[in-house]
C-alpha positions as CSV (number, residue, x, y, z in Angstrom):
1,M,-4.4,26.0,-4.1
2,S,-2.1,28.9,-4.9
3,L,0.0,28.2,-7.9
4,L,2.4,31.0,-6.8
5,V,3.9,29.1,-3.9
6,S,7.2,27.7,-5.1
7,G,8.7,24.5,-4.0
8,A,5.7,23.2,-2.0
9,I,5.8,19.6,-0.8
10,W,3.1,17.1,0.1
11,I,3.7,14.9,3.2
12,G,1.5,12.2,4.5
13,T,0.7,8.5,4.8
14,A,-1.2,5.8,3.1
15,Q,-2.2,2.2,3.8
16,V,-3.1,-0.8,1.5
17,Y,-4.7,-3.7,3.3
18,V,-5.6,-6.9,1.3
19,M,-7.4,-9.9,2.8
20,N,-7.1,-13.0,0.7
21,W,-9.1,-16.2,0.9
22,E,-8.0,-19.2,-1.1
23,G,-8.0,-23.0,-1.0
24,G,-4.9,-23.2,1.2
25,G,-6.2,-20.7,3.9
26,E,-6.3,-17.0,4.4
27,H,-3.6,-14.3,3.9
28,P,-3.9,-10.8,5.3
29,Y,-1.4,-8.4,3.8
30,R,-0.8,-4.8,5.0
31,T,1.5,-2.1,3.6
32,D,2.0,1.2,5.4
33,F,3.5,4.1,3.5
34,E,5.3,7.4,4.5
35,L,5.0,9.7,1.5
36,I,6.8,12.9,0.5
37,Y,6.3,14.5,-3.0
38,H,7.5,17.9,-4.2
39,E,5.8,19.9,-6.8
40,A,7.3,20.8,-10.1
41,S,6.5,24.1,-11.7
42,P,3.0,24.3,-13.2
43,T,2.5,23.8,-16.9
44,E,-0.4,25.1,-18.9
45,V,-3.2,22.9,-20.1
46,R,-4.9,24.2,-23.3
47,D,-7.9,22.9,-25.2
48,A,-8.1,22.1,-28.9
49,R,-8.7,25.8,-29.7
50,G,-5.6,26.8,-27.7
51,T,-7.6,28.3,-24.8
52,L,-5.9,28.1,-21.4
53,V,-8.2,25.8,-19.4
54,G,-6.0,24.7,-16.5
55,H,-2.6,23.9,-15.0
56,R,-0.8,20.6,-14.5
57,I,1.7,20.0,-11.7
58,R,4.0,17.0,-11.5
59,L,4.3,15.4,-8.1
60,I,7.9,14.1,-7.9
61,P,8.6,11.4,-5.3
62,E,11.1,12.7,-2.7
63,R,10.7,9.9,-0.2
64,I,8.4,6.8,-0.5
65,A,9.0,4.5,2.4
66,L,7.0,1.4,3.2
67,K,6.6,-1.2,5.9
68,V,4.9,-4.6,5.3
69,Q,3.3,-7.1,7.6
70,H,1.5,-10.2,6.4
71,E,0.6,-13.7,7.5
72,V,-0.4,-17.0,6.0
73,V,-2.8,-19.1,7.9
74,G,-3.9,-22.6,6.6
75,L,-1.9,-25.4,5.0
76,L,1.2,-23.2,5.4
77,N,1.6,-21.0,8.5
78,C,4.1,-18.2,8.4
79,V,4.6,-14.5,9.1
80,G,6.4,-12.0,6.9
81,T,7.7,-8.5,7.5
82,G,9.8,-6.0,5.5
83,E,10.6,-2.4,4.9
84,E,12.3,-0.3,2.3
85,V,12.6,3.1,0.7
86,V,11.5,2.8,-2.9
87,R,14.1,4.5,-5.3
88,S,12.1,4.4,-8.5
89,A,8.5,5.3,-7.6
90,A,6.2,6.7,-10.2
91,E,5.4,10.4,-10.3
92,G,1.9,11.7,-9.5
93,A,0.0,14.7,-10.8
94,I,-2.4,17.4,-10.0
95,V,-4.6,19.2,-12.5
96,I,-6.3,22.4,-11.6
97,P,-8.9,24.0,-14.0
98,V,-8.9,27.7,-14.6
99,R,-12.0,29.2,-13.0
100,G,-14.9,29.0,-15.4
101,Q,-13.1,26.5,-17.7
102,Q,-13.4,22.7,-18.0
103,V,-10.6,20.2,-18.3
104,R,-11.3,16.6,-19.3
105,G,-9.4,13.7,-18.0
106,T,-8.0,10.7,-19.8
107,D,-11.5,9.0,-19.4
108,D,-13.1,12.1,-21.0
109,R,-14.8,13.0,-17.7
110,P,-14.5,16.6,-16.3
111,I,-11.8,17.3,-13.7
112,P,-13.4,18.5,-10.4
113,S,-13.3,22.3,-10.2
114,F,-11.1,22.3,-7.0
115,G,-8.5,20.3,-8.9
116,A,-7.8,16.6,-9.1
117,Y,-4.8,14.5,-8.1
118,Q,-3.5,11.0,-9.0
119,V,-0.8,9.0,-7.2
120,V,0.6,5.5,-7.6
121,L,1.7,3.6,-4.5
122,P,4.6,1.3,-5.4
123,R,5.1,-2.3,-4.2
124,A,1.8,-2.1,-2.4
125,Y,1.1,-5.9,-2.5
126,A,3.1,-9.1,-2.5
127,A,6.4,-7.2,-2.1
128,Y,7.7,-9.5,0.6
129,A,7.6,-13.3,1.2
130,C,7.4,-15.0,4.6
131,G,10.3,-14.3,6.9
132,E,12.1,-11.0,7.6
133,N,13.0,-8.7,4.7
134,Q,12.6,-11.5,2.1
135,R,12.0,-9.1,-0.8
136,N,10.1,-10.1,-3.9
137,K,11.1,-8.5,-7.2
138,G,7.6,-7.6,-8.5
139,D,5.9,-4.2,-8.3
140,R,2.2,-4.7,-7.8
141,R,1.0,-1.1,-7.3
142,A,-2.2,0.6,-6.0
143,G,-3.7,3.6,-7.6
144,I,-5.2,6.7,-5.9
145,G,-7.3,8.8,-8.2
146,R,-7.6,8.4,-12.0
147,G,-8.1,10.3,-15.1
148,L,-4.8,12.4,-15.2
149,F,-2.6,9.7,-16.7
150,Y,-2.6,6.0,-17.5
151,A,-1.2,3.8,-14.8
152,D,-0.5,0.1,-14.6
153,V,-1.8,-0.8,-11.2
154,E,-2.9,-4.0,-9.4
155,F,-5.6,-2.1,-7.5
156,G,-7.2,0.9,-9.2
157,D,-9.3,3.7,-7.9
158,R,-12.8,4.0,-9.4
159,G,-12.8,7.8,-10.2
160,A,-11.2,11.2,-10.0
161,R,-10.1,12.4,-6.6
162,S,-10.6,16.1,-5.8
163,L,-8.4,18.3,-3.6
164,D,-10.2,19.8,-0.7
165,S,-11.6,23.3,-1.1
166,D,-8.4,25.0,0.2
167,G,-6.3,22.9,-2.1
168,D,-3.9,21.8,0.6
169,R,-5.1,18.3,1.4
170,M,-5.5,14.9,-0.3
171,H,-7.4,12.3,1.7
172,G,-9.8,9.5,1.1
173,A,-10.4,5.8,1.0
174,Y,-11.9,3.1,-1.2
175,E,-12.5,-0.6,-0.9
176,Y,-13.9,-3.4,-3.0
177,Q,-13.9,-7.1,-3.5
178,R,-12.8,-9.3,-6.4
179,E,-12.5,-13.0,-7.3
180,R,-10.2,-14.7,-9.7
181,S,-9.5,-18.3,-10.6
182,A,-6.4,-19.3,-12.6
183,D,-8.3,-22.1,-14.5
184,G,-11.9,-21.2,-13.8
185,S,-12.4,-23.9,-11.2
186,I,-13.8,-23.3,-7.7
187,Q,-10.8,-25.1,-6.2
188,H,-8.4,-22.4,-7.4
189,L,-10.7,-19.5,-6.6
190,V,-9.0,-16.6,-4.8
191,R,-11.1,-13.9,-3.2
192,K,-9.6,-10.5,-2.2
193,E,-11.0,-7.7,0.0
194,I,-9.1,-4.5,-0.8
195,H,-8.9,-1.4,1.4
196,V,-6.8,1.7,0.4
197,K,-6.7,4.9,2.4
198,W,-4.5,8.0,2.4
199,D,-4.0,11.5,3.9
200,L,-1.4,14.0,2.6
201,R,-1.1,17.7,3.3
202,R,0.6,20.5,1.4
203,V,3.2,22.6,3.1
204,A,5.8,25.2,2.0
205,S,9.3,23.8,1.5
206,S,11.9,24.6,4.2
207,R,14.7,24.6,1.6
C-alpha cells in the first residue's frame, strides 16, 4: 500500500448469514452490506523507545447500507425484510508496519508485515423483525479482523486480517458454531451457525 495516495477509498460488500435452531423451530437470517470507507491521513505508530514502527490509518464510514432477509419456521411462521443506510457506523482501522519493524496488536500478537485491518459491521443480526421494514433498536454487530482496537461485537473474528500483498484488497471469510441456553436447560438451547464474508478494494478518490 502506498501511504502517499491521498483521499483513497475502500469500496466493497460483505454478508453475515446466521442459521438458528431453537425449540420453536429454525430461523435463517441474512444481512447483505454495501460498504464505502475513506482513509484519514496516516498517523505514526511508535514503540516504547520512541522508534517509528508503523503507521495507522482510520477508515471512516462514508456509506454503510444493508439489506436484511430472514424467516422463522416452526411454531411461528413469518418472513422479514428491511433495508437502511446506517448513519452512526463505527470506524475501522488499518495498521502497516515499517519494513523491518514489528507492531503488536491489542492482543500482543505481531501485526502481519503487509498490514492488518479491522472493520465492524453494524446491525448485522436481529436488526429487523418479521414484516416489512419492522426495525429493531438493537445493534448486534459482526467483527472483521481483530487486534487493532477493542470492539463490542456479537460475532467476532478469531485473528488479525492481513491486506493482500499489493495492499489494495481486503477479503476473506470465517464461520463457526455456538450454543447458548438462557437457563442452562436443553429446552431453551439455541444453536447458531455463523458465516461472515467480505471483499473490499482500494481505489483513488474521484473528489
